[in-house]
Structure formats: C-alpha cells, structure tokens
DRENSE-131367 format. One line per field, with one value per residue (C-alpha): residue in three letters; y, z, x; residue number from 1. Coordinates in nm, 4 decimals. Layout:
res c(ALA,...)
py c(Y,...)
pz c(Z,...)
px c(X,...)
n c(NUM,...)
//
This chain:
res c(MET,SER,THR,ASP,SER,THR,PRO,SER,LEU,ASP,GLU,PHE,ARG,ALA,GLU,VAL,GLN,ALA,PHE,LEU,ASN,GLU,THR,SER,PRO,THR,THR,LEU,ALA,GLU,LEU,GLU,GLY,THR,SER,ILE,ARG,GLY,LYS,ALA,TRP,ARG,ALA,ALA,LEU,PHE,ASP,HIS,GLY,LEU,ALA,ALA,LEU,ASP,TYR,PRO,VAL,GLN,PHE,GLY,GLY,ARG,GLY,LEU,ASP,ALA,ALA,HIS,LEU,GLN,ILE,TRP,HIS,GLU,GLU,SER,ARG,GLY,ARG,VAL,PRO,ARG,GLU,ASP,ALA,MET,PHE,GLY,ILE,GLY,VAL,GLY,MET,ALA,MET,PRO,THR,ILE,ARG,ASP,TYR,GLY,SER,ASP,GLU)
py c(0.0000,0.3317,0.6071,0.8654,1.0734,1.1508,0.9868,1.1885,1.1039,0.9126,0.7184,0.6348,0.5223,0.2895,0.1586,0.0839,-0.0788,-0.2996,-0.4065,-0.4858,-0.6612,-0.8556,-0.8824,-0.9086,-1.2086,-1.3966,-1.3272,-1.4675,-1.7380,-2.0461,-1.9250,-2.0320,-1.8977,-1.5473,-1.4865,-1.6209,-1.4318,-1.1106,-1.1185,-1.1944,-0.9025,-0.6595,-0.7840,-0.7345,-0.3808,-0.3040,-0.4632,-0.2514,0.0750,0.0820,0.0146,0.3648,0.6067,0.9273,0.8431,1.0211,0.8413,0.8234,0.6092,0.3680,0.5552,0.7208,1.0770,1.1080,1.3624,1.3439,1.3221,1.0047,0.8621,0.9352,0.7383,0.4432,0.4551,0.4788,0.1962,-0.0383,-0.0012,-0.3510,-0.5108,-0.5252,-0.8785,-0.9125,-1.0491,-0.6985,-0.6118,-0.8016,-0.5100,-0.2373,-0.1280,-0.1373,0.0376,0.2668,0.3685,0.2584,0.3592,0.7085,0.7689,0.6648,0.8656,1.1805,1.1667,0.9244,1.0260,0.8755,0.6974)
pz c(0.0000,-0.1033,0.1538,-0.0698,-0.1353,0.0376,-0.1344,-0.2007,0.0246,-0.2568,-0.3336,0.0322,0.0703,-0.2277,-0.0785,0.2558,0.0898,-0.1218,0.1851,0.3850,0.0972,-0.0520,0.1734,0.5179,0.4544,0.2692,0.5414,0.8192,0.6321,0.7372,1.0688,1.4114,1.7547,1.8910,1.8964,1.5463,1.3924,1.5787,1.4676,1.1070,1.1073,1.2443,0.9955,0.7074,0.8252,0.8407,0.5032,0.3415,0.5102,0.7304,1.0738,1.1791,0.9584,1.1492,1.2553,1.0912,0.7909,0.9591,1.2329,0.9939,0.9576,0.6667,0.8016,0.7133,0.8566,1.0541,0.7387,0.6342,0.9849,0.9686,0.6451,0.8077,1.1000,0.8713,0.6438,0.9088,1.1595,1.2405,1.0121,1.2362,1.3705,1.7442,1.7814,1.7220,2.0772,2.2125,2.0926,2.2541,2.5193,2.2833,1.9914,2.1908,2.4747,2.4420,2.0788,2.1163,2.4376,2.2799,1.9647,2.1568,2.4466,2.3496,2.2788,2.0502,2.3539)
px c(0.0000,0.1467,0.1348,0.3032,-0.0072,-0.3311,-0.6263,-0.9390,-1.2305,-1.4011,-1.0833,-1.0384,-1.3991,-1.3550,-1.0298,-1.1961,-1.4961,-1.2709,-1.0755,-1.3878,-1.5652,-1.2756,-0.9727,-1.1242,-1.3525,-1.0802,-0.8243,-1.0404,-1.2332,-1.0367,-0.8989,-1.0157,-0.9343,-0.9503,-0.5757,-0.5121,-0.8049,-0.7207,-0.3580,-0.4568,-0.7032,-0.4439,-0.1818,-0.4255,-0.5020,-0.1306,-0.0568,-0.3286,-0.2298,-0.5374,-0.3886,-0.2855,-0.4720,-0.4006,-0.0453,0.2469,0.3926,0.7348,0.5746,0.4041,0.0783,-0.0970,-0.1077,-0.4765,-0.7162,-1.0402,-1.2542,-1.0717,-1.1110,-1.4820,-1.5076,-1.3281,-1.5726,-1.8767,-1.7696,-1.6318,-1.9172,-2.0384,-1.7808,-1.4727,-1.4356,-1.4931,-1.1393,-1.0054,-1.1146,-0.8134,-0.5979,-0.8099,-0.5595,-0.2614,-0.4274,-0.6551,-0.4256,-0.0631,-0.0056,-0.1556,0.0382,0.3674,0.2883,0.2007,0.4494,0.7242,1.0797,1.3415,1.4815)
n c(1,2,3,4,5,6,7,8,9,10,11,12,13,14,15,16,17,18,19,20,21,22,23,24,25,26,27,28,29,30,31,32,33,34,35,36,37,38,39,40,41,42,43,44,45,46,47,48,49,50,51,52,53,54,55,56,57,58,59,60,61,62,63,64,65,66,67,68,69,70,71,72,73,74,75,76,77,78,79,80,81,82,83,84,85,86,87,88,89,90,91,92,93,94,95,96,97,98,99,100,101,102,103,104,105)
//
C-alpha cells in the first residue's frame, strides 16, 4: 500500500470498501481462535495501510485527517471482527500515548 499521497475522500472510501468486501472475509475465512483471527485481522489492516490512519507516515501511519477517519468509522461499523477487541488497550491507549508523548529513547 502506497502512503506517498493523500487519497481523495471518494478514493479512500472505495479503498476501505474494497478491503472490507474482498480482503477481510478472505483473510479470516479459514482461521479459528480469537488470537489467530485477531492477529490476522491486524496484519491485514497493516498490510493494506489501514492500521494507523491518522499516525504520521514516519511512524508507519498514513497521516490522514479526521474526514478520512470518519469514512473508516462509517464503512467499518459492524464489520470489524470481534477479535479486534483483544488489541483495545494497545491500539486505543498505548499507541496514542507513545505517539504523543514518546521520545526517541
């Protein structure tokens, strides 16, 4: 996934829809177990540039704005596998804290 340019909102919506309609079901189809499915989901998000939408590019994110995040939330509502919840503390608390307050050390 290229992160060199910011997609238009329409382009991003199409990207998210394609991921959710095509990649996500295929990725999880044959997998069993919360840990295995959760890790596969997170890996697929990362591989498709959808894991850290608003993070700076230099930290592995896409550097996208609130409008892009809103599209992700609209399109993914009810479609994120329940196994993703196992990463709630890391993704919802640890990553933002490190991003906002961490140092190079």
